[in-house]
N, C-alpha and C positions, 0 to 999 in steps of 0.2 A: 504494500500500500504506500504509494509514493506521496500522496497528498492526504490532508484531512478532507472529509466530504461533508458538504451541506446539501441536504435534500429539501427543496421548497415546493410544496404542492398547494392546491386550493381545494376547498370543499367540493367533493364529488368529482375529483380529477384522478382518482386512483389512490387516494391518501392511505386507506387501510392496507391496500395491496402493497404499496411501496414501503409503508412502515414495517410490514411483516418481512418483506424482502431484506431491507437494510438492517433490521434487528438481527436477522439470521447472518448476514454478511459480517456485521460487527462482531457478533459472538464467535464466528468461525475464525476471524482474524485476530481476536483478542483485543479489539479496539473498544473504546468507550462510546456507548450509544447515549446520546443526550436528547431528550425531548424538550424543544425550545420553550413551550408554554408551561411545562411542569417546573422549569427552573428559571422562569422569567424574573429578571431583577438580579439574578446571580449567575447568569449564563456563562460569563467569562471565567468564573471560578470553576466551572464544570468542564471547560474545554482543555483538558489535559491530553496532549498528543499521544497516540493517534486517536482521533475522534470522528464519529458520524453524528452530525447535528441535524435533527429533523424538525421542520416547521410546517405545520399543516395548513397555514393560510398565507405564507410568504410575506407577512408583515414583520419586519425586524425592529422597527422603531429605534430605541436607544442602543440596540446591539447591531445596527446595520454595518458597523465597521468590520464585522467578521467576514462580510462578503468581499471585502477588498484585500484580504490577507493573501500574501504570495503563496502561502502553503495550503491554500484551500481551492478545491474545485467544486462547482455547484451544478446540481441537476435541478432544473426548474420544469415542472409539468403544467401544461394547460390542457383544456378540453373545449370542444365546441360549446359555446355558451347555451345554445338551444338544448343540448343534451344535459348540461348541468341543471338547467331549469326543470326538465322532466324528471331527472334522477332525484333532485332535491325535493321536488313536490311529493313524490312517492315516499321518500325517506322520512320527511318531516311529518307525514300522516301517522306513522307508527313508531317512530324512534322514542326511546326513553330518555333522551338527553334532557337535562334539567331545564334549559332555557325554553324548550318547547312547552313546558308546563307553566310558563309565566304568562302574564297578561299580554294579549295580542295588541298591536298598535291600533289605537282608536276605538278599542272595545273594552268597556269597563266590565271586569269580572269574568272575561272569557280568555282562555289561554290561546297561545298561537296555534297549537295543535288542534284544539277544539274548533277554533275559527276556520282553519283550513278544512277540516273534515265536515264542517257544516255547509260548505259551499256545494251546490248541487251538481255542477258539471266540471269536467277536466279543464275546460276553458277558464271558468271562474277560479278554480284552484291555482292554475298556472299564472293567471294575472295577479292574484294575491301574492303568490310566491315571488313573482317578478318585481313587484312593488316593495317587497320587504326583504327577506333573508338573502335571496339569490342576487339581489341588486348589489349587495356589498361584495359578493364573490366575484361577479363580473367586473366591478370597478377595481378590485384588487388585481385582477389579471391585466387590466388596461393600464394600471399605474405602475406595474413592474418595470424596472430598468432593463431593457432588452439588449444593451450593447456591451455587456461585460465580457471581456475576453476569456475569463476563467469560468464562464457559465455555459452549459449546454442546454439549449431550449428544445424541449421534446413535447410532442403531442401525445396525450393519452391514447388517441386512436391508433397511432403507430405502434405503441407497445401492446395494445389489446390484440392487434393482428399479427404480432411478431412471433408466430409459432416456430419459425426457424431460429429465433434468437439472434439473428444477424445484427439488428439494431441494438439490442441489449448488449451484445459483445462490444460494439462501438462505444456505448455509454460506459461500460466498465473500464475500458481502456482510457477514456477521457478522464474519468474521476480518479484514475491512478492505480487501479489494481495491476499488480505485476503479472507477468506472463504465467507464472506458476499458480496464480490466484484466480485466473479467469474462469477456469472450469468450475471452481467452487462457486463463483458468482453466478454462473449460469444455472447451477443446480439450485441455488436459493431462489432464483427467479422462477424457474420451472415449478418448483415445489409449491409456490404460493400463487400461481397463475390459474385462472379459470379454465384455460385450455391445457393445463398440466396437472400437477398434483392436487389442485383445489377444484378440479372438475366436478366433484361431488356436491359442491355448493358452499357458500359462506353466508351465514345468517345476516351479515351486514350488507351483503350485496343482493339486490333484487334481480338485476339483469347483467349490467356491465357492458351490454352491446353498444356498438357505435351506431350513430344516426337513428336513435330512438325517436328523435323529434319528428321524423317524417310520419310517424303513426299518430301524432298528436296535433301538430300545427295546422290550424285553419288559417285562411287569409286574415281573419279578424285577430287571431293570436299573433300572427306575424306582424300585423300593423301595430299592435300593442308593444311588441318587442322592439320594433324599429323606432317607435316613438320614444321609448325609454333609452335605447342604446342605438342611435342612428348609424354609427359607423363601427361598432364593436366587431362585427364579423369580418369586415374589411381589414381593420387594424390588426386583428389576430390571424389573418390569412385564411379564413374559412370560406369566404365568398368574395368575388370581385365587385359585385354590385348587389342591387336588390331584385335581380331577375329571378332568384330562387322562389320568390313569393308567387310568381306567375304559375308555377307548377303545382301549387298546393291544391288539395281537394277541399271543397266546402264541408264535406263530412268525412274526415279521415277515419282510419280503422277504429280507433278508440271511441270516437263519437258514435259510430254505427253500433258498436257493442253496447254502449250506454243506452242508446235509443231502443235497441232490441230488448234489453232487460226491462226497461221501463214499460215497454209494450206488453 
């Protein structure tokens, strides 16, 4: 391990997956694994070399200087914001995370989760999610500094489809694993991947598929998304323009299923 490693993800961009992978890698290498938010305020005291620092929302605040260290290599993951929206909406409906049991924005006495579940259609649920929790996730991806020479920018979609582990091998080399450590790094990735050792399922993961948004997005939802984030898909490299909206179905797969059940 030639460098210390910083892994920066965002909510619903493969965070639990990468956390499991890098915990395994750190253990196999005898490196110190540090969860950023568990040690916030005293992070620097925890960074005894060699270390793997994991931050699940890529906001480093007063500890941002760790990203500029010469002995650090960074892996930063993003995901199509439309898929983040769909994944977060489903996750927040059932997750036991404490904040979801707290009062929802603008509603006295009702929790975020209860408010989300009270909405009648996937469209309403997605709009609520877009206007609240998922908004901060997308903003964090847009606010990330993308020109760091010591950082490798990777899309969740590329890893999710990386059955050959070619892309993963490139990542391992970039973050500094030695030649004799690469196979171990691949083993850890395969063990915790939905197409590998975790194929039997993970209770935290509902699907993990790419392009889930195509089963949910109506023109109306697309308009709401673009109104809130007019250039996010272009800035993040997922679309060239807004022409993707023209291909949307007025009643996509999920809306048809909801209508059928209601009938």
